[in-house]
N, C-alpha and C positions, 0 to 999 in steps of 0.2 A: 333606518326608517324607510318604509316602503313608499313608493311614489304612487300617488293617486292617478287613476286613468283620466285622460282628458274628458271634459264634459262633452256630451253629444252636441253636434252642431245644430243650429236652428233648423237647417234643412231636414235633418233626420227626424226632428219632431213633427215635421209637416207630412211625413210619409206614414200612412196607416199600415202597421205591420200585417194586420189581417187582410187588408186590401192587397198588399204585395203577395202574400201567400196564395190568396185566391187567384190572383192574376197569373202567377207562375203555374198553378195547377191547370188553369184554363189554357195556358200556352202549351203545356204538354199535350192536352187533349186536341188542340188544333194541329200540333205537329203530327200526332198519330193519325188524325183525319187526312192530312196531306199524304202521309205514307200509304194509307189505305187506298186513297184515290189514285195514287201513282201505280200501285200494284194492280188495280183493276179500274182503268180509266172509264170504261163503258158503264160499269155498275154504279159508280158514285152519282151519275147524273140523275138517277131515279129518286134520290133524296136531296135535291138541289137546295131547298129551303133550309133543311136541317144542317146540311154541310156549310152553307153560307153563314148561318148563325154561329156555328161552332168556330169557324175561322175568324169571324169578326169580334167574337166575345172578348178575347184577350186584348185586341187592338183598342176596343172601346174602353176597357178597364185602364189601359196604360194612358189613354187620353185623360181620363179622370185624375190619375196620379200626377201627370205633368201639369194639368191645370192648377192643381193644388200647390205645385212648386213654383207656379208663375209669379207669385209674389216675391220670390227671392231672386228671380232673374226673368225679365220680360221675354227674352228670346226663347225660353223654355215654353212659355205660353204660346208663342208663335208656332213652334213645332207642333204643339197639340192642336192648334187651330187648323193647320194644313192637313194633318193626318185625319182629323175629324171630317174634313171635306171629302177626302178620298173614301173614307168609310161610308159616308152618307150616299155617295154615288153607287157603291156596291150594294147597300141596303135597298136602294131604289130599284136596282136591277133584280135583286133577289135570287140570282142564279150565277154565283161567282164561278169563273172558269178555274179549273184546277191549277193551271200554271200561274195565274194571278194569285190564287189562294196560297201557293207555296211561298210567296214573297212576304205575306203578312207576318208569319212567325219570326222571320228574320228581322223585320222592322221592330217588332215588339221586344225581341231579345236585345237589340241594340239600345232601345230607349230605356229599358229597365236599368241599364248600367248607369244612367244619370242619377239614380237614387243613391249611388255610392259617392257622389261628388260634392257632398255638403261643404267641406272645408274650402273648396275652390271658390265658392260664391263670395266669400268675404276675405279672400286672400289678396296677395300683392298683384300688381298690375300685370306682370308677365303671364301668370297662370290664368288670370281673368281673361286676358286677350286670347289665350289658347282656347279657352272654353267658348268664347264668343265666336271664334273661327270655326270650331267644331259644330256649334249649333247652327251657324249659317249654312254650312255644308250639308248638315242633316236635313234642314228645311228644303234646300235646293234639290237634294236627292229624292225626297218624298214628292216634291212637285213634279220632278221628272218621271217618277213612277206613275203618278196619277195621269200625266199626259200620255205616257206610253200605254197605260191601260185603256184609255179612250180609243187610241189608234188600234190597239189589239182587238177590242170588241168590234170595232168597225170592220176590220178584216174578217173576223170570225163569223160575221153575219152571213158571209158567202164562203162556204167551205173551200171553193176553188181559189178564191183570193188568198185564203189562209195558207193553203198548201203551196201555192206559188211563192209566197213570201215568208214561209215558216222559218227557214234558216236564218233570215235577217232578224225576225222577231225574237227568236230564241237567243240569238247573239246579243241583242239589246238587253234582254233579261239577264244574261250572264254578266254583261258589263255593269248593269245596275247593281247586281249583287256584289261584284268586286269592289265597287265604290263603297258599299255599306261595310264590307269587310275592312277596308282601309279606315273607315270612320271608327269601327269597333277597336281596331288596334290603337288609334289615337286616344280614344277614351280610356283604354287600358293603361296607357302611359300616364295619363292624368291621375288615375286611381293609384298607381304605383308610387308616384312622386308626392301626391298631396293629400291622400286620404288619411283621416285620423284613425282608421281601423287598425287593428293589430296586424302584424305580418302574417300570422296564421289565417286570419279572416280574409285578408287581401288575396292570399294565395288560393283560398277556397273559391273566391268569387271571380278570379281572373279567367279570362277566356284565352286559351293558349293558341299558338299558331297551328298546332295539330288539330285542335278543336275546329278552328275556322276552315281548315282544308277539308276536314271530314264533312262539315256542314255544306260546304260548296259542292262537294261530290254528290251528296244527297239531293241538293237543290237541282243540279244538272240532270240527275236521273229523273226528277219530277217533271222538269219542263221539256225534256227531249223525248220522253216516251210517247209514242203515238197510240191513239185509240183505234178501234177497228175501222171506222169511217175514214180517218186520216190516212191510215195505212193503205186502204183500198184506193183512195184517190191518188195518193203519191205513186202507187204502182201503175195506175192508169196514165198518169203524166209521163212516167218513164217509158212505159210501153208504147206510147204514142210518139216517142222521139223528141219530146219537149214541146214547148209552147209554139215555136215557129212552125214545126211540122204539123201541129194540129190546125193552125190557121190556114194551111195550104191544102190539107187533105180532108175531104168530107168524112171519110171513114174514121179518121182519128178524132175528128170533132164529135162524132157519134159515140166513140169509146169514152171520150172525156165526159160528155154530158151524162151518159148513162151511169158512169162511176159516181156522179154526184146526185144520183137519184132522180134524173129526169128522163122521161121518154122522149126520144128524139123526133121532132117534127121539123118541117122546113122553117117555121117561125122560131123554134128553139135554136136551131142551128145558126140562123141569122143573128139572133140576139146574142148567142154565145160568142160568135166571131166578133161582133161589134164591141162586146164587153171586153174581150181580150185585147182588142186594139186600143181601147181606152186605157187599160191597165198598162200596156206597153208605153203609151204616150206619156202617161203620168209618172210611172215608176221605172221605166226602162232606161 
């Protein structure tokens, strides 16, 4: 006598299959857009609104999905609310930076894994606590990403500020992605142990360690590649002998400011020097 397959979990009923398919398709388009912007950082800025909409589309879709699942677990809805806030800030700007853009597909890929965790929501205390812990960490990580983005855009408004602190900003993004990779591994463990899916389906949907390493490599390529202006400014910083040399040498100050698109005048030179002193005092 054959054994009937287990009934679908209530959570699975809450996820619209067509919505999931459309979200995954939109996610692929966003990933391709990030790769194109990485290949040609200067060109992508000419279509800023189109690029922003393409990046945020799967993120908005996954928010809708998570909100539908909120009835099964309130913490899921909390994650959706935090991500929605980050999305709204980017929509208000309307000109998403390509490095910030690279992070959104990673967030979406992670959150889509929660659609595979139906059985955990009504399971025993141990696995429910594991899920609670995962959701808390995801919420915290998205909040950190939103805060980082605000600081990043603040720096980016002045190219010189960005160049001076680019290494630290890029390292912060690397660290954020590593945190999301760890969360993905944790969710994979829950899927392996508690999903009602068949072994074949679970294997198909699992994200392997090799997958994560490859994704991290692509992400690093996206955030570390410089565009023409950044490269020119960084070369000027190096040629001037660094920040301290520029502050002491009028000629270096001239090279610095001209590299950032400013014609040097006495007032520009004075403003530049004062600006650098403030940066050193605040961040040095």
